[in-house]
C-alpha positions in Angstrom: 0.0 0.0 0.0 2.8 2.4 0.9 4.5 1.6 -2.5 1.3 2.5 -4.4 1.0 5.8 -2.4 4.6 6.7 -3.2 4.0 6.0 -6.9 0.8 8.0 -7.0 2.4 11.0 -5.3 5.5 10.8 -7.5 3.4 10.7 -10.7 1.1 13.5 -9.5 4.1 15.7 -8.6 5.7 15.2 -12.0 2.5 15.6 -13.9 1.4 18.8 -12.0 4.8 20.4 -12.0 5.8 19.8 -15.6 2.5 19.4 -17.4 3.5 15.8 -18.5 0.8 13.4 -19.8 1.0 9.6 -19.3 -0.6 6.5 -20.6 -0.5 3.0 -19.3 1.1 0.0 -21.0 0.8 -3.6 -20.0 4.1 -5.4 -20.6 3.7 -8.2 -23.2 5.7 -11.4 -23.5 9.3 -10.7 -24.7 9.1 -6.9 -24.4 11.9 -4.9 -22.8 12.0 -1.2 -21.8 14.0 -0.2 -24.9 11.4 -1.7 -27.2 8.6 -0.1 -25.3 10.4 3.3 -25.5 10.6 2.8 -29.3 6.9 2.1 -29.5 5.9 5.3 -27.7 8.6 7.6 -29.2 10.2 8.2 -25.8 13.5 7.0 -24.1 14.4 4.4 -21.5 15.4 7.2 -19.3 11.9 8.8 -19.3 10.3 5.4 -18.6 12.7 4.7 -15.7 11.9 8.2 -14.4 8.2 7.4 -14.2 8.8 3.8 -13.1 11.9 3.7 -10.9 11.4 -0.1 -10.1 11.7 -0.9 -13.8 15.5 -0.5 -13.5 15.5 -3.8 -11.7 13.6 -5.4 -14.6 10.1 -5.7 -15.9 7.7 -8.7 -16.1 5.0 -9.8 -18.4 1.6 -8.3 -17.3 3.2 -5.4 -15.3 1.6 -2.0 -15.9 4.0 0.9 -16.7 3.4 4.6 -16.8 4.5 5.9 -20.2 5.3 9.6 -20.8 3.2 10.8 -23.8 5.3 12.6 -26.4 2.9 12.9 -29.3 0.1 10.6 -28.3 1.1 8.2 -31.0 2.2 4.6 -30.8 4.6 2.9 -33.3 4.8 -0.6 -34.5 8.2 -2.1 -33.9 10.3 -4.8 -35.6 13.4 -6.7 -34.4 15.9 -7.0 -37.2 16.7 -10.6 -38.2 19.1 -12.1 -40.7 18.2 -11.1 -44.3 16.3 -7.9 -43.3 17.0 -4.8 -45.4 15.5 -1.3 -45.3 13.9 -2.0 -48.7 12.4 -5.4 -47.6 11.0 -3.9 -44.4 9.4 -1.0 -46.3 7.7 -3.5 -48.6 6.7 -5.8 -45.7 5.1 -3.0 -43.6 3.9 -1.0 -46.6 5.7 2.2 -45.8 8.3 4.2 -47.8 12.0 3.9 -47.2 12.0 7.6 -46.6 9.5 7.3 -43.7 11.4 4.4 -42.2 14.6 6.5 -42.1 12.6 9.4 -40.6 11.3 7.1 -37.8 14.8 5.6 -37.3 17.5 8.2 -38.1 20.2 5.7 -36.9 19.2 3.3 -39.8 21.0 5.7 -42.3 24.2 4.1 -41.1 22.9 0.6 -41.7 20.8 -1.9 -39.7 22.1 -4.7 -37.5 20.8 -8.0 -36.2 18.7 -7.5 -33.1 18.2 -3.8 -33.7 14.7 -2.5 -32.9 13.1 -0.3 -35.6 9.9 1.7 -35.8 8.1 0.5 -38.9 4.9 2.6 -38.9 2.3 4.1 -36.7 -0.3 2.0 -34.8 -3.9 3.1 -35.3 -5.4 4.4 -32.0 -7.7 2.0 -30.1 -6.9 -0.8 -32.6 -4.6 -2.7 -30.2 -5.4 -5.7 -28.0 -7.4 -5.4 -24.8 -4.1 -5.5 -22.9 -2.8 -2.6 -24.9 -5.9 -0.6 -24.2 -5.9 -1.2 -20.4 -7.1 1.7 -18.3 -5.4 2.5 -15.0 -7.0 4.6 -12.3 -3.6 6.0 -11.2 -2.9 7.3 -14.7 -6.4 8.4 -15.3 -6.1 10.7 -12.3 -3.1 12.6 -13.8 -4.2 15.7 -15.7 -1.7 17.9 -17.5 -1.5 21.6 -16.8 -2.4 23.8 -19.8 0.5 25.6 -21.4 0.2 29.2 -20.3 3.7 30.5 -21.0 4.6 32.5 -24.1 7.9 31.6 -25.9 10.1 34.7 -26.0 13.5 33.3 -27.0 16.2 30.6 -26.6 19.5 30.2 -24.9 22.2 27.6 -25.7 23.1 25.1 -23.0 26.2 22.9 -23.1 25.9 19.5 -21.4 28.6 19.5 -18.7 28.5 16.1 -17.2 28.3 12.6 -18.8 25.5 11.6 -16.4 23.5 14.7 -16.9 19.9 14.0 -18.0 17.2 16.0 -19.9 15.1 15.7 -16.8 17.7 17.5 -14.6 18.3 20.2 -17.2 14.5 20.7 -17.6 14.1 21.0 -13.9 16.9 23.6 -13.6 15.1 25.8 -16.1 11.6 25.1 -14.9 10.5 23.6 -18.2 9.5 20.1 -19.3 11.6 17.5 -21.1 9.1 17.8 -24.0 9.9 21.6 -24.2 13.5 20.7 -24.8 12.8 17.9 -27.3 10.4 20.1 -29.3 13.2 22.5 -30.1 15.9 19.9 -30.4 14.3 17.3 -32.7 17.2 14.9 -32.7 16.6 14.2 -29.0 13.5 12.3 -29.9 15.8 9.5 -31.1 19.1 10.3 -29.5 20.5 10.6 -26.0 22.4 13.7 -24.8 26.1 13.4 -24.4 28.8 15.5 -22.7 29.6 18.6 -24.6 26.3 18.5 -26.6 24.8 21.9 -27.3 21.1 22.1 -27.0 18.6 25.0 -27.3 16.7 25.9 -24.1 13.3 27.7 -24.7 12.8 30.8 -22.6 9.2 31.5 -21.7 7.6 34.8 -20.7 6.8 34.9 -17.0 3.0 35.1 -16.2 2.3 37.5 -13.3 -1.0 35.8 -12.8 0.8 32.7 -11.5 2.4 34.7 -8.7 -1.0 36.2 -7.7 -2.7 32.8 -7.5 -5.1 33.6 -10.4 -6.8 30.8 -12.3 -5.3 30.2 -15.7 -7.4 31.2 -18.7 -5.8 28.8 -21.1 -7.1 29.1 -24.6 -8.6 25.7 -25.2 -11.2 24.8 -27.8 -13.8 24.1 -25.1 -13.3 27.6 -23.5 -13.7 29.3 -26.9 -17.1 27.7 -27.4 -18.2 28.8 -24.0 -17.1 32.4 -24.4 -19.0 33.8 -27.4 -20.0 37.1 -29.0 -22.2 38.4 -31.8 -20.7 39.0 -35.3 -22.1 40.6 -38.5 -21.3 38.7 -41.7 -19.3 40.9 -44.1 -19.1 40.8 -47.9 -17.0 37.9 -49.4 -16.9 36.1 -46.1 -17.5 32.3 -46.0 -18.1 29.7 -43.3 -14.5 28.6 -44.1 -13.0 32.0 -43.3 -15.0 32.7 -40.2 -14.4 29.3 -38.7 -10.7 29.6 -39.4 -10.6 33.1 -37.8 -12.0 31.7 -34.6 -10.2 28.4 -34.6 -13.3 26.1 -34.8 -14.8 23.7 -37.3 -17.6 24.5 -39.6 -19.8 22.0 -37.7 -19.1 23.9 -34.5 -20.0 27.2 -36.2 -23.2 25.7 -37.3 -23.8 24.3 -33.8 -23.6 27.8 -32.5 -25.9 29.0 -35.2 -28.7 26.4 -35.8 -30.3 26.9 -39.2 -27.4 28.8 -40.7 -28.3 29.4 -44.3 -26.1 27.9 -47.0 -26.1 31.1 -48.9 -24.6 32.9 -45.9 -26.4 36.2 -46.1 -24.4 39.4 -45.8 -25.3 41.5 -42.8 -26.8 38.6 -40.8 -25.9 38.5 -37.1 -24.4 35.2 -35.9 -22.7 33.8 -32.8 -19.0 33.2 -32.8 -16.3 32.5 -30.2 -14.9 35.7 -28.6 -11.3 34.7 -29.3 -9.9 35.9 -32.7 -6.8 34.3 -34.1 -6.7 36.2 -37.4 -6.9 40.0 -37.3 -10.2 41.3 -38.7 -8.4 43.3 -41.4 -6.1 40.4 -42.4 -6.8 39.0 -45.9 -5.4 35.7 -47.0 -3.2 36.0 -50.1 -5.0 33.4 -52.3 -2.0 33.3 -54.6 0.1 31.8 -51.7 -2.3 30.3 -49.2 -5.5 28.3 -49.3 -8.2 27.3 -46.7 -8.4 23.6 -46.0 -11.1 21.7 -44.2 -9.7 18.8 -42.2 -11.2 15.4 -43.2 -11.9 12.6 -40.9 -8.8 10.7 -39.7 -6.4 13.4 -40.8 -3.5 14.0 -38.4 -0.9 16.8 -38.0 1.8 14.3 -39.0 0.0 13.5 -42.3 -0.5 17.2 -43.1 3.2 17.9 -42.5 4.2 14.8 -44.6 1.8 15.7 -47.4 2.5 19.4 -47.6 6.2 19.3 -46.8 6.0 22.3 -44.5 7.5 22.5 -41.0 5.5 22.1 -37.8 6.6 25.6 -36.7 5.2 27.0 -39.9 1.9 25.1 -39.6 1.4 26.2 -36.0 2.4 29.8 -36.8 -0.3 29.9 -39.5 -2.9 28.1 -37.3 -2.2 29.0 -33.6 -5.3 27.1 -32.3 -3.8 23.8 -33.5 -2.0 23.6 -30.1 -5.4 22.4 -28.8 -5.4 19.5 -31.2 -6.6 18.8 -34.8 -10.3 18.1 -35.2 -12.2 16.7 -38.1 -14.0 19.5 -39.9 -11.6 22.2 -38.7 -10.6 24.9 -41.2 -6.9 25.6 -41.4 -4.6 27.7 -43.6 -2.0 26.0 -45.8 0.5 27.1 -48.4 -0.9 26.4 -51.9 0.4 23.3 -53.5 2.6 25.3 -56.0 4.4 27.0 -53.1 5.5 23.9 -51.2 9.0 22.6 -51.8 10.5 22.4 -48.4 10.0 21.9 -44.7 10.3 25.6 -44.2 7.7 27.9 -45.7 8.9 28.7 -49.2 8.9 32.5 -48.9 8.8 34.6 -52.0 12.1 35.8 -53.3 11.4 39.4 -52.4 14.1 41.5 -50.7 13.9 41.6 -46.9 14.5 44.6 -44.7 18.2 45.5 -44.3 19.4 43.3 -41.4 21.9 46.0 -40.5 19.0 48.1 -39.2 17.5 45.2 -37.2 20.5 44.2 -35.0 19.5 43.2 -31.5 21.7 40.2 -30.5 25.2 41.6 -29.6 26.6 38.5 -27.9 30.0 37.6 -29.3 29.8 35.6 -32.5 32.1 32.7 -32.8 32.8 31.7 -36.5 35.3 29.2 -37.9 36.6 29.2 -41.5 37.9 26.0 -42.9 39.8 26.3 -46.3 42.4 24.4 -48.3 45.4 26.7 -47.8 47.7 23.7 -48.4 50.3 24.8 -45.8 51.5 21.2 -45.6 52.7 21.4 -49.3 54.5 24.8 -49.1 57.9 25.8 -48.0 57.0 28.8 -45.9 60.6 30.1 -45.9 60.8 30.4 -49.7 58.5 33.2 -50.7 59.3 32.9 -54.5 58.4 29.2 -54.4 55.1 29.9 -52.7 54.2 32.6 -55.3 55.1 30.3 -58.2 53.1 27.4 -56.8 50.0 29.6 -56.1 50.1 30.9 -59.7 50.4 27.4 -61.1 47.5 25.1 -61.9 48.2 22.9 -58.9 47.9 26.0 -56.7 44.4 27.0 -58.0 42.6 25.7 -54.9 45.0 27.7 -52.6 44.5 30.8 -54.7 40.7 30.5 -54.4 41.0 29.9 -50.7 43.2 33.0 -50.2 40.8 35.2 -52.2 37.8 33.8 -50.3 39.5 34.4 -47.0 40.2 38.0 -47.9 36.4 38.6 -48.3 35.8 36.8 -45.0 38.2 39.1 -43.1 36.6 42.2 -44.5 33.1 40.9 -43.6 34.3 40.4 -40.0 35.7 43.9 -39.8 32.6 45.3 -41.3 30.4 43.5 -38.8 32.5 45.0 -36.0 31.7 48.5 -37.2 28.0 47.6 -36.7 28.7 46.8 -33.0 29.0 43.0 -33.4 31.9 41.3 -31.6 33.3 38.4 -33.7 35.8 35.7 -32.8 37.2 34.2 -36.0 39.1 30.9 -36.1 40.9 29.7 -39.2 41.8 26.1 -40.0 43.6 24.6 -43.0 41.9 21.6 -44.5 44.9 21.0 -46.8 43.3 19.1 -49.7 40.1 17.3 -51.0 38.8 14.0 -49.4 40.8 14.8 -46.3 38.3 13.4 -43.8 40.8 12.0 -41.2 42.7 15.3 -41.0 39.4 17.2 -40.6 38.3 14.9 -37.8 41.6 15.5 -36.0 41.2 19.3 -36.4 37.7 19.2 -34.9 38.7 16.9 -32.0 41.8 19.0 -31.2 39.9 22.3 -31.1 36.9 23.7 -29.3 34.2 23.5 -32.1 31.3 22.9 -29.7 31.1 26.6 -28.9 30.8 27.9 -32.5 27.8 29.7 -34.0 28.7 28.7 -37.5 31.4 27.1 -39.7 32.1 28.5 -43.2 33.7 25.9 -45.5 35.5 23.7 -46.4 35.3 24.3 -50.2 35.2 20.7 -51.4 31.9 18.7 -51.1 33.5 15.6 -49.4 35.2 17.8 -46.8 32.2 20.0 -46.0 30.0 17.0 -45.5 32.6 15.5 -43.2 32.5 18.7 -41.1 28.7 18.7 -41.1 28.7 15.0 -39.9 31.2 15.7 -37.1 29.3 18.9 -35.9 25.8 17.5 -36.2 25.9 16.5 -32.5 26.4 20.1 -31.6 23.7 21.4 -34.1 26.4 23.7 -35.5 25.5 25.1 -38.9 28.0 24.4 -41.6 27.9 26.5 -44.8 29.1 25.1 -48.1 30.5 28.1 -49.9 31.4 26.9 -53.4 30.0 23.5 -54.1 26.6 23.3 -55.8 25.9 19.7 -54.6 23.3 19.3 -52.0 23.5 17.1 -48.9 20.5 14.8 -48.0 22.1 13.5 -44.8 22.7 16.4 -42.4 20.2 18.8 -41.0 22.9 21.3 -40.1 24.1 21.6 -43.7 23.6 25.0 -45.4 24.0 25.0 -49.2 24.7 28.6 -50.1 24.9 28.1 -53.9 21.7 27.3 -55.8 21.9 24.0 -57.8 21.8 23.7 -61.6 18.1 22.4 -61.3 17.2 25.6 -59.4 18.8 27.8 -62.0 17.0 25.9 -64.7 13.7 26.3 -62.9 14.4 30.1 -62.5 14.8 30.6 -66.2 11.9 28.4 -67.2 9.6 30.2 -64.8 10.8 33.6 -66.3 9.9 32.4 -69.8 6.7 30.8 -68.7 5.4 33.9 -66.8 6.2 36.4 -69.5 2.9 37.2 -71.2 4.4 38.1 -74.6 3.1 36.1 -77.6 6.3 34.2 -78.6 7.6 31.3 -80.6 9.7 29.2 -78.3 12.6 27.2 -79.9 14.8 24.6 -78.2 18.3 24.0 -79.3 20.4 21.5 -77.3 23.7 19.8 -77.6 23.7 16.0 -78.1 24.6 13.8 -75.2 23.2 12.4 -72.0 23.8 15.5 -69.9 21.9 17.9 -72.2 19.3 15.3 -73.0 18.0 15.6 -69.5 17.7 19.4 -69.8 16.0 19.0 -73.1 13.4 16.7 -71.6 12.7 19.2 -68.8 12.3 22.0 -71.4 9.9 20.1 -73.6 7.9 19.1 -70.5 7.6 22.7 -69.5 7.0 24.0 -73.0 5.2 21.2 -75.0 4.4 23.6 -77.9 8.0 24.6 -78.4 9.8 23.8 -81.6 13.0 21.6 -81.4 15.7 22.4 -83.9 17.4 19.4 -85.5 21.1 19.1 -84.7 23.5 17.2 -87.0 26.2 14.9 -86.0 29.1 16.7 -84.4 26.7 19.2 -82.7 26.3 21.3 -85.7 23.2 23.4 -86.6 22.6 24.0 -90.3 20.8 27.3 -91.4 18.2 25.3 -93.2 17.2 23.5 -90.0 17.1 26.8 -88.1 14.9 28.4 -90.7 12.3 25.6 -90.2 11.7 26.6 -86.6 11.9 30.4 -86.9 8.8 32.6 -87.6 8.6 36.2 -88.8 5.2 37.1 -87.4 6.1 37.0 -83.7 9.1 37.0 -81.3 11.5 34.1 -81.4 12.7 33.0 -77.9 15.5 30.5 -78.4 16.6 28.4 -75.4 20.1 27.1 -76.1 21.9 24.5 -74.0 25.5 23.7 -74.8 29.0 23.6 -73.3 30.7 23.0 -76.6 32.7 26.1 -77.8 32.4 25.2 -81.5 28.6 24.7 -81.2 28.1 27.9 -79.3 30.1 29.8 -81.9 28.1 28.1 -84.7 24.6 28.8 -83.2 25.3 32.3 -82.0 26.6 33.3 -85.4 23.5 31.9 -87.2 21.1 33.6 -84.8 23.0 36.9 -85.0 22.4 36.9 -88.7 18.6 36.5 -88.1 18.2 39.1 -85.3 16.8 41.9 -87.6 14.6 39.8 -89.8 13.2 37.5 -87.2 13.4 39.3 -83.8 15.5 36.7 -82.0 16.2 36.7 -78.2 18.6 34.1 -76.8 18.3 32.2 -73.5 20.3 29.6 -71.7 19.9 27.9 -68.3 23.6 27.4 -68.0 26.1 30.2 -69.1 29.2 28.0 -68.5 32.8 28.7 -69.2 32.5 27.8 -72.9 30.5 31.0 -73.4 33.6 32.9 -72.1 35.9 31.5 -74.8 37.7 34.0 -77.0 36.1 32.5 -80.1 32.6 33.5 -78.8 31.8 37.0 -79.8 30.3 39.0 -76.9 28.9 41.4 -79.5 26.7 38.6 -80.8 25.5 37.7 -77.3 24.8 41.4 -76.7 22.9 41.8 -79.9 20.9 38.6 -79.1 20.2 40.0 -75.6 21.2 36.7 -74.0 19.3 35.9 -70.8 20.6 33.5 -68.2 20.2 32.6 -64.5 23.1 33.3 -62.2 24.0 32.8 -58.6 25.5 36.3 -58.6 25.4 39.5 -60.5 28.7 38.7 -62.3 29.9 42.3 -62.5 33.3 42.2 -64.2 34.5 45.4 -62.6 33.5 48.1 -60.2 34.0 51.2 -62.3 30.4 52.3 -61.8 30.0 55.5 -59.8 28.4 53.9 -56.8 31.2 51.8 -55.2 30.1 49.7 -52.3 31.8 50.0 -48.9 33.2 46.5 -49.4 34.8 47.3 -52.7 36.3 50.5 -51.3 37.7 48.8 -48.3 39.1 45.9 -50.4 40.8 48.3 -52.8 42.3 50.2 -49.9 43.5 47.1 -48.1 44.8 45.0 -51.1 45.3 47.6 -53.8 43.1 45.9 -56.4 39.5 45.1 -57.1 38.0 41.9 -55.6 37.3 38.9 -57.7 34.2 36.7 -57.5 35.7 34.5 -54.7 36.5 37.4 -52.5 33.1 38.9 -53.1 31.5 35.5 -52.3 33.6 35.2 -49.1 32.4 38.6 -48.0 28.7 38.1 -48.9 28.3 34.7 -47.3 30.1 35.6 -44.1 28.5 39.1 -43.7 25.0 37.5 -44.2 25.8 35.0 -41.5 26.9 37.6 -39.0 23.9 39.9 -39.8 21.5 37.0 -39.3 23.2 36.1 -36.0 22.8 39.7 -35.0 19.1 39.6 -35.5 18.1 36.1 -34.2 18.9 33.6 -31.5 20.7 31.3 -33.9 21.0 30.6 -37.6 18.1 28.1 -37.7 15.8 30.9 -36.6 17.4 33.4 -38.9 16.9 31.0 -41.8 13.2 31.4 -41.3 13.2 35.1 -42.1 10.7 36.0 -44.7 12.3 37.4 -47.9 15.7 37.7 -49.4 18.9 39.3 -48.1 21.2 40.8 -50.7 24.8 42.2 -50.6 27.5 43.0 -53.1 26.8 40.3 -55.7 25.0 37.5 -53.9 21.6 37.1 -52.3 20.2 34.5 -49.9 16.8 33.0 -49.2 17.1 29.8 -47.2 14.5 27.0 -47.1 14.7 23.4 -45.7 14.5 20.1 -47.5 12.3 17.3 -46.1 15.4 15.2 -45.6 18.7 17.0 -45.2 19.7 20.6 -44.6 19.0 24.1 -45.9 19.4 25.4 -49.4 19.6 28.9 -50.9 17.1 29.3 -53.7 17.8 33.0 -54.4 19.4 33.7 -57.8 19.3 36.3 -60.6 18.2 36.6 -64.2 20.9 38.5 -66.1 20.5 40.0 -69.5 23.2 41.0 -72.0 22.0 44.5 -72.9 23.2 46.8 -75.7 26.8 47.9 -75.7 27.9 44.7 -73.8 26.2 45.8 -70.5 25.0 43.2 -68.0 21.6 44.1 -66.5 19.8 42.3 -63.6 16.2 41.9 -64.7 15.0 39.7 -61.9 
């Protein structure tokens, strides 16, 4: 009897102090605590916390108190010989992607005896033993959340035996509060030197005064009502959404509500308003969605590919739970391509005018300076090596670093204190050296790492620093990483650039004749297929063997009664020279404009006449503005500082080093960390580069901001988008 009283008291204390919910679980034959933790998306530590005697072992038929994380149970599977991720996905009828999402550790392979989550269990569909009710657990009621999130602080785990429970207790928050803002902790245990984000809540003075909480639950909203006059263009959808209720509940409050919804009619609605009365939904970006039966928040996030933070930001009342028939706001299908809301590529406010976080910023730069290959005592040898082809990587690293240094100095003039650490990665595919550098230095205190340059190296850094949630920025490589959530791809991929140009052509209302000319070969065939899929009515010019376009074949696709927009894809110098010469001869008679999704190095060859490209008004997407010089009257502060310090104008690598680093520092100065800063609406822009980050469903962040450049008259380059 005494033991039961102690258990009841302990559970009540934990439940009332930390707002934790529990459910009961009757131990089945062959189950252990680890497998049960997997089923309920919790940890052994949390189960032991609620059931101290379980540390001595559990028995079949024993009832355990299980902390509720997301009120969802998972089917589990013990890996046996012959199991593969593919076979398990087929067996349990789930995608491999979902299996990896439920079991992040499976990305490194699966092993015999490993316990995996292999799908969600339908509620109330288990056995009688699984549905057992326990009066002890039934008596535990969670406190409603009454605190407003105002910010975060970073906490470094100091001891090996430190637990989430002890950390949560010291900050007067729940373990779930920590996990919610450190997603990896749903599947991983904390370790010494881990860095985790601690949510800081606004203090509620009513708690000190002993006042009763007025938590905003769905039931309370239906009890507190007011009268409302229907306005023009309003619908049941929009009014229900505004007040966070379902259409059925709106009709329940207003029996006999007409289907035609008469303007001027007085109806009853909940007093609480979640959407300002004057707010209008941008129907080009968002849509109203009525939740069908059996829909879950997880399924909405999975289907729409938006983040949970974004979903709750658009629909604050979802914290009370998702109900069938509820009307919520979602991004339109065409705007969904990431976990983060895919904000429009419009320019954001100048972050320099929004600085508020003046804590010291700790940045590391990792670049291939190649000091291991240089004789530092022989200056002439160093200069000769850097000028040689073998020294190209070192030359790029040095130029990039110059831009980084000026960015740091410029940030200091804005009041930001910056500690910059510099590390030599030496060469490509140098993973072991990189691991030694990280292990030998204090990387767990960093706000961001810029570099390395090479894809293999930058992924190695991201892998090593994932345990600290340290953002790692890939400055040059255009390859994405699908493995690491702390990976920031600063350069848009080729596919993004293709999409940028195709969207520009598609959205232009001009009546035009679209012509597709592509080089032969597998690489360009893929681009050709995408172009034809986007523009099915386009004419495709016939290319002869050797990638040669005859004038007779060009004449077959040109027309005289409308504009001819030619999309040309090639990296062959001879073909570019051939096609540009033919098109240049047709400019006056046929009104030809030239486009390409990839203005590669072949276009820069001396045999390609820029006069022709200018006359054809070549349009192309670019990651930067590609200004060849800075002779224009308005010289940016960066260029002026660079010329003063180095006696020359900066090249594209120096500019990129400045733009990436300065953007990182400005974002850190306006947010708690770079993950929050990445959610800024709009695009930041600096000397030549701009940044608009979004997040992939699997993997890290990518920069989707780019330009459309036009060759104007007199060889001028003009940014048109």
